[in-house]
N, CA and C atoms as an extended XYZ file, in Angstrom:
309
Properties=species:S:1:pos:R:3:atomname:S:1:resname:S:1:resid:I:1 pbc="F F F"
N        -0.135       -1.833        8.530 N   MET     1
C         0.317       -1.248        9.770 CA  MET     1
C        -0.038        0.237        9.762 C   MET     1
N        -0.598        0.685       10.833 N   LEU     2
C        -0.996        2.073       10.961 CA  LEU     2
C         0.133        2.860       11.600 C   LEU     2
N         0.730        3.758       10.844 N   ASN     3
C         1.772        4.575       11.452 CA  ASN     3
C         1.656        6.034       11.045 C   ASN     3
N         0.626        6.380       10.348 N   SER     4
C         0.397        7.784       10.043 CA  SER     4
C        -1.085        7.991        9.820 C   SER     4
N        -1.481        9.207       10.048 N   MET     5
C        -2.881        9.566        9.856 CA  MET     5
C        -2.906       10.821        9.010 C   MET     5
N        -3.861       10.921        8.134 N   SER     6
C        -3.972       12.153        7.372 CA  SER     6
C        -5.425       12.480        7.120 C   SER     6
N        -5.647       13.739        6.893 N   ARG     7
C        -6.976       14.232        6.568 CA  ARG     7
C        -6.854       14.930        5.230 C   ARG     7
N        -7.752       14.626        4.316 N   VAL     8
C        -7.698       15.192        2.984 CA  VAL     8
C        -8.910       16.086        2.776 C   VAL     8
N        -8.663       17.347        2.580 N   LEU     9
C        -9.703       18.333        2.307 CA  LEU     9
C        -9.145       19.367        1.362 C   LEU     9
N        -9.853       20.134        0.656 N   PRO    10
C       -11.252       19.879        0.385 CA  PRO    10
C       -11.389       18.969       -0.814 C   PRO    10
N       -12.564       18.518       -1.060 N   CYS    11
C       -12.856       17.780       -2.274 CA  CYS    11
C       -14.125       18.390       -2.852 C   CYS    11
N       -14.407       18.091       -4.090 N   CYS    12
C       -15.550       18.729       -4.747 CA  CYS    12
C       -16.893       18.172       -4.269 C   CYS    12
N       -16.881       16.936       -3.787 N   ARG    13
C       -18.072       16.231       -3.308 CA  ARG    13
C       -19.096       15.927       -4.418 C   ARG    13
N       -18.736       16.214       -5.654 N   THR    14
C       -19.698       15.979       -6.732 CA  THR    14
C       -19.210       14.982       -7.797 C   THR    14
N       -17.901       14.772       -7.906 N   CYS    15
C       -17.405       13.844       -8.928 CA  CYS    15
C       -17.679       12.396       -8.495 C   CYS    15
N       -17.495       11.476       -9.409 N   ALA    16
C       -17.769       10.062       -9.120 CA  ALA    16
C       -16.931        9.540       -7.948 C   ALA    16
N       -15.662        9.955       -7.875 N   SER    17
C       -14.811        9.488       -6.780 CA  SER    17
C       -15.319        9.975       -5.435 C   SER    17
N       -15.649       11.266       -5.347 N   CYS    18
C       -16.152       11.813       -4.078 CA  CYS    18
C       -17.462       11.141       -3.669 C   CYS    18
N       -18.345       10.942       -4.614 N   LYS    19
C       -19.623       10.305       -4.315 CA  LYS    19
C       -19.439        8.865       -3.847 C   LYS    19
N       -18.332        8.241       -4.285 N   ALA    20
C       -18.049        6.866       -3.879 CA  ALA    20
C       -17.268        6.819       -2.564 C   ALA    20
N       -17.034        7.986       -1.959 N   GLY    21
C       -16.289        8.021       -0.699 CA  GLY    21
C       -14.789        7.926       -0.882 C   GLY    21
N       -14.317        8.184       -2.082 N   LEU    22
C       -12.890        8.110       -2.395 CA  LEU    22
C       -12.343        9.509       -2.669 C   LEU    22
N       -12.478       10.382       -1.655 N   GLU    23
C       -12.093       11.770       -1.819 CA  GLU    23
C       -10.639       11.945       -2.235 C   GLU    23
N        -9.783       11.005       -1.842 N   GLN    24
C        -8.368       11.115       -2.196 CA  GLN    24
C        -8.157       11.047       -3.705 C   GLN    24
N        -9.177       10.603       -4.445 N   TYR    25
C        -9.096       10.536       -5.906 CA  TYR    25
C        -9.973       11.601       -6.574 C   TYR    25
N       -10.315       12.630       -5.831 N   CYS    26
C       -11.182       13.695       -6.353 CA  CYS    26
C       -10.658       14.212       -7.682 C   CYS    26
N       -11.559       14.282       -8.660 N   GLU    27
C       -11.179       14.762       -9.982 CA  GLU    27
C       -10.853       16.245       -9.966 C   GLU    27
N       -11.324       16.952       -8.959 N   GLY    28
C       -11.015       18.370       -8.812 CA  GLY    28
C        -9.719       18.610       -8.066 C   GLY    28
N        -9.075       17.546       -7.647 N   GLY    29
C        -7.835       17.657       -6.882 CA  GLY    29
C        -8.128       17.662       -5.400 C   GLY    29
N        -7.092       17.555       -4.598 N   PHE    30
C        -7.266       17.579       -3.149 CA  PHE    30
C        -6.092       18.302       -2.524 C   PHE    30
N        -6.268       18.676       -1.294 N   VAL    31
C        -5.203       19.299       -0.519 CA  VAL    31
C        -4.994       18.437        0.719 C   VAL    31
N        -3.838       17.869        0.868 N   GLY    32
C        -3.513       17.137        2.077 CA  GLY    32
C        -3.248       18.147        3.174 C   GLY    32
N        -4.093       18.173        4.183 N   THR    33
C        -4.005       19.255        5.154 CA  THR    33
C        -3.276       18.907        6.433 C   THR    33
N        -3.183       17.645        6.775 N   TYR    34
C        -2.554       17.313        8.048 CA  TYR    34
C        -2.096       15.873        8.029 C   TYR    34
N        -0.931       15.650        8.547 N   ASN    35
C        -0.420       14.292        8.708 CA  ASN    35
C         0.277       14.190       10.046 C   ASN    35
N         0.151       13.082       10.681 N   ALA    36
C         0.885       12.795       11.906 CA  ALA    36
C         1.646       11.500       11.679 C   ALA    36
N         2.957       11.582       11.703 N   TYR    37
C         3.787       10.406       11.491 CA  TYR    37
C         4.379        9.949       12.807 C   TYR    37
N         4.242        8.678       13.089 N   GLU    38
C         4.754        8.068       14.312 CA  GLU    38
C         5.882        7.123       13.889 C   GLU    38
N         7.115        7.487       14.188 N   LYS    39
C         8.270        6.691       13.739 CA  LYS    39
C         9.217        6.412       14.894 C   LYS    39
N         9.909        5.285       14.819 N   GLY    40
C        10.917        4.933       15.808 CA  GLY    40
C        12.276        5.492       15.430 C   GLY    40
N        13.102        5.819       16.427 N   THR    41
C        14.431        6.367       16.152 CA  THR    41
C        15.374        5.327       15.556 C   THR    41
N        15.024        4.045       15.678 N   LYS    42
C        15.851        2.982       15.098 CA  LYS    42
C        15.217        2.399       13.835 C   LYS    42
N        14.355        3.144       13.201 N   ASP    43
C        13.677        2.726       11.965 CA  ASP    43
C        14.664        2.845       10.811 C   ASP    43
N        15.150        1.704       10.309 N   ILE    44
C        16.109        1.738        9.206 CA  ILE    44
C        15.418        1.724        7.838 C   ILE    44
N        14.149        1.380        7.809 N   ALA    45
C        13.412        1.352        6.542 CA  ALA    45
C        13.044        2.762        6.074 C   ALA    45
N        12.960        3.699        7.016 N   HIS    46
C        12.589        5.085        6.702 CA  HIS    46
C        13.630        6.004        7.324 C   HIS    46
N        14.771        6.196        6.658 N   PRO    47
C        15.844        7.005        7.228 CA  PRO    47
C        15.385        8.412        7.608 C   PRO    47
N        15.923        8.916        8.695 N   ARG    48
C        15.526       10.223        9.215 CA  ARG    48
C        15.666       11.317        8.159 C   ARG    48
N        16.727       11.277        7.368 N   ALA    49
C        16.913       12.303        6.336 CA  ALA    49
C        15.751       12.311        5.345 C   ALA    49
N        15.242       11.130        4.992 N   ASP    50
C        14.097       11.041        4.083 CA  ASP    50
C        12.852       11.636        4.735 C   ASP    50
N        12.648       11.329        6.014 N   LEU    51
C        11.495       11.887        6.726 CA  LEU    51
C        11.576       13.401        6.786 C   LEU    51
N        12.753       13.925        7.078 N   ASP    52
C        12.932       15.372        7.165 CA  ASP    52
C        12.665       16.042        5.814 C   ASP    52
N        13.127       15.423        4.720 N   ARG    53
C        12.859       15.976        3.378 CA  ARG    53
C        11.363       15.971        3.084 C   ARG    53
N        10.682       14.861        3.430 N   PHE    54
C         9.250       14.788        3.195 CA  PHE    54
C         8.517       15.864        3.988 C   PHE    54
N         8.845       16.002        5.268 N   VAL    55
C         8.186       16.992        6.121 CA  VAL    55
C         8.383       18.384        5.545 C   VAL    55
N         9.601       18.715        5.144 N   ALA    56
C         9.882       20.038        4.585 CA  ALA    56
C         9.092       20.274        3.298 C   ALA    56
N         9.056       19.278        2.418 N   ALA    57
C         8.327       19.426        1.152 CA  ALA    57
C         6.820       19.535        1.390 C   ALA    57
N         6.311       18.746        2.317 N   TYR    58
C         4.874       18.764        2.611 CA  TYR    58
C         4.457       20.121        3.166 C   TYR    58
N         5.282       20.645        4.077 N   ARG    59
C         4.987       21.970        4.641 CA  ARG    59
C         5.095       23.057        3.579 C   ARG    59
N         6.093       22.955        2.716 N   LYS    60
C         6.267       23.945        1.649 CA  LYS    60
C         5.056       23.949        0.718 C   LYS    60
N         4.446       22.779        0.540 N   ALA    61
C         3.261       22.665       -0.326 CA  ALA    61
C         1.993       23.129        0.395 C   ALA    61
N         2.116       23.523        1.667 N   GLY    62
C         0.967       24.048        2.386 CA  GLY    62
C         0.319       23.089        3.360 C   GLY    62
N         0.855       21.889        3.479 N   GLY    63
C         0.274       20.919        4.404 CA  GLY    63
C         0.825       21.082        5.810 C   GLY    63
N         0.075       20.603        6.764 N   GLN    64
C         0.531       20.551        8.146 CA  GLN    64
C         0.979       19.127        8.422 C   GLN    64
N         2.094       18.998        9.092 N   VAL    65
C         2.591       17.659        9.400 CA  VAL    65
C         3.304       17.681       10.745 C   VAL    65
N         3.101       16.646       11.504 N   GLU    66
C         3.815       16.442       12.759 CA  GLU    66
C         4.562       15.127       12.647 C   GLU    66
N         5.818       15.156       13.046 N   LEU    67
C         6.633       13.947       13.061 CA  LEU    67
C         6.998       13.670       14.506 C   LEU    67
N         6.553       12.553       15.018 N   GLU    68
C         6.855       12.172       16.394 CA  GLU    68
C         7.774       10.962       16.356 C   GLU    68
N         8.925       11.091       16.992 N   LEU    69
C         9.897       10.001       17.034 CA  LEU    69
C         9.872        9.338       18.397 C   LEU    69
N         9.931        8.020       18.392 N   TYR    70
C         9.890        7.242       19.621 CA  TYR    70
C        11.243        6.578       19.827 C   TYR    70
N        11.907        6.971       20.898 N   GLU    71
C        13.264        6.525       21.198 CA  GLU    71
C        13.346        4.994       21.285 C   GLU    71
N        14.297        4.451       20.515 N   GLY    72
C        14.582        3.026       20.567 CA  GLY    72
C        13.653        2.130       19.772 C   GLY    72
N        12.600        2.685       19.203 N   GLU    73
C        11.657        1.858       18.442 CA  GLU    73
C        12.139        1.696       17.003 C   GLU    73
N        11.820        0.553       16.407 N   THR    74
C        12.208        0.251       15.031 CA  THR    74
C        11.016        0.430       14.105 C   THR    74
N        11.238        0.201       12.805 N   GLU    75
C        10.118        0.237       11.855 CA  GLU    75
C         9.106       -0.831       12.263 C   GLU    75
N         7.852       -0.496       12.113 N   GLY    76
C         6.798       -1.449       12.444 CA  GLY    76
C         6.647       -1.727       13.921 C   GLY    76
N         7.072       -0.794       14.747 N   PHE    77
C         7.044       -1.071       16.192 CA  PHE    77
C         5.645       -1.311       16.722 C   PHE    77
N         4.629       -0.821       16.040 N   PHE    78
C         3.250       -1.059       16.486 CA  PHE    78
C         2.960       -2.557       16.556 C   PHE    78
N         3.418       -3.283       15.544 N   THR    79
C         3.133       -4.715       15.501 CA  THR    79
C         4.262       -5.555       16.076 C   THR    79
N         5.494       -5.086       15.950 N   LYS    80
C         6.637       -5.842       16.469 CA  LYS    80
C         6.728       -5.776       17.990 C   LYS    80
N         6.291       -4.669       18.563 N   ASN    81
C         6.430       -4.456       19.992 CA  ASN    81
C         5.157       -3.782       20.525 C   ASN    81
N         4.018       -4.472       20.436 N   PRO    82
C         2.738       -3.834       20.741 CA  PRO    82
C         2.562       -3.386       22.191 C   PRO    82
N         3.357       -3.900       23.105 N   ASN    83
C         3.215       -3.529       24.514 CA  ASN    83
C         4.255       -2.524       24.987 C   ASN    83
N         5.030       -1.977       24.058 N   SER    84
C         6.072       -1.034       24.461 CA  SER    84
C         5.475        0.321       24.838 C   SER    84
N         6.242        1.081       25.580 N   GLU    85
C         5.813        2.438       25.942 CA  GLU    85
C         5.639        3.296       24.690 C   GLU    85
N         6.537        3.127       23.706 N   GLY    86
C         6.420        3.882       22.454 CA  GLY    86
C         5.117        3.595       21.742 C   GLY    86
N         4.728        2.327       21.685 N   THR    87
C         3.464        1.957       21.052 CA  THR    87
C         2.290        2.557       21.809 C   THR    87
N         2.312        2.487       23.120 N   ARG    88
C         1.221        3.078       23.911 CA  ARG    88
C         1.118        4.585       23.666 C   ARG    88
N         2.262        5.264       23.628 N   GLN    89
C         2.257        6.704       23.379 CA  GLN    89
C         1.756        7.029       21.973 C   GLN    89
N         2.215        6.252       20.995 N   ALA    90
C         1.815        6.491       19.611 CA  ALA    90
C         0.310        6.275       19.432 C   ALA    90
N        -0.222        5.229       20.014 N   ILE    91
C        -1.662        4.970       19.903 CA  ILE    91
C        -2.456        6.081       20.574 C   ILE    91
N        -1.975        6.572       21.701 N   ALA    92
C        -2.653        7.686       22.365 CA  ALA    92
C        -2.655        8.927       21.476 C   ALA    92
N        -1.529        9.197       20.791 N   ARG    93
C        -1.473       10.350       19.874 CA  ARG    93
C        -2.424       10.167       18.693 C   ARG    93
N        -2.506        8.946       18.167 N   ILE    94
C        -3.402        8.687       17.035 CA  ILE    94
C        -4.853        8.887       17.459 C   ILE    94
N        -5.206        8.390       18.626 N   ILE    95
C        -6.575        8.576       19.131 CA  ILE    95
C        -6.877       10.064       19.298 C   ILE    95
N        -5.939       10.800       19.862 N   GLU    96
C        -6.107       12.247       20.022 CA  GLU    96
C        -6.283       12.931       18.669 C   GLU    96
N        -5.471       12.525       17.691 N   PHE    97
C        -5.559       13.066       16.339 CA  PHE    97
C        -6.952       12.830       15.742 C   PHE    97
N        -7.431       11.593       15.840 N   VAL    98
C        -8.737       11.259       15.265 CA  VAL    98
C        -9.837       12.083       15.938 C   VAL    98
N        -9.768       12.218       17.238 N   HIS    99
C       -10.781       13.009       17.951 CA  HIS    99
C       -10.760       14.465       17.501 C   HIS    99
N        -9.572       15.038       17.299 N   LYS   100
C        -9.472       16.419       16.803 CA  LYS   100
C       -10.101       16.538       15.430 C   LYS   100
N        -9.824       15.555       14.565 N   GLN   101
C       -10.329       15.620       13.202 CA  GLN   101
C       -11.845       15.469       13.137 C   GLN   101
N       -12.397       14.707       14.058 N   LEU   102
C       -13.834       14.489       14.072 CA  LEU   102
C       -14.580       15.661       14.741 C   LEU   102
N       -13.814       16.499       15.417 N   GLY   103
C       -14.410       17.685       16.040 CA  GLY   103
C       -15.095       17.345       17.292 C   GLY   103
């Protein structure tokens, strides 16, 4: 299930992992630069307090993160309720995110 998007930069582009297209395993390390999380307000699998702690820690480590909450949606709302307004909004945000990342 797709509920978050992230971009990982920079990577060394020279180690075996980078050459294999697995930048997230770069031997030189990586910096997670941006994440967009799409969550429902009724998501019991990912309590809001946990999300808030993650967002704070990620930002403190230098990453950018956006947390978008969709009123009334539960965990997995993309697949459980694919025709809901929340799902339509979340997919539109993901498409916008991907377009920004691709430049």
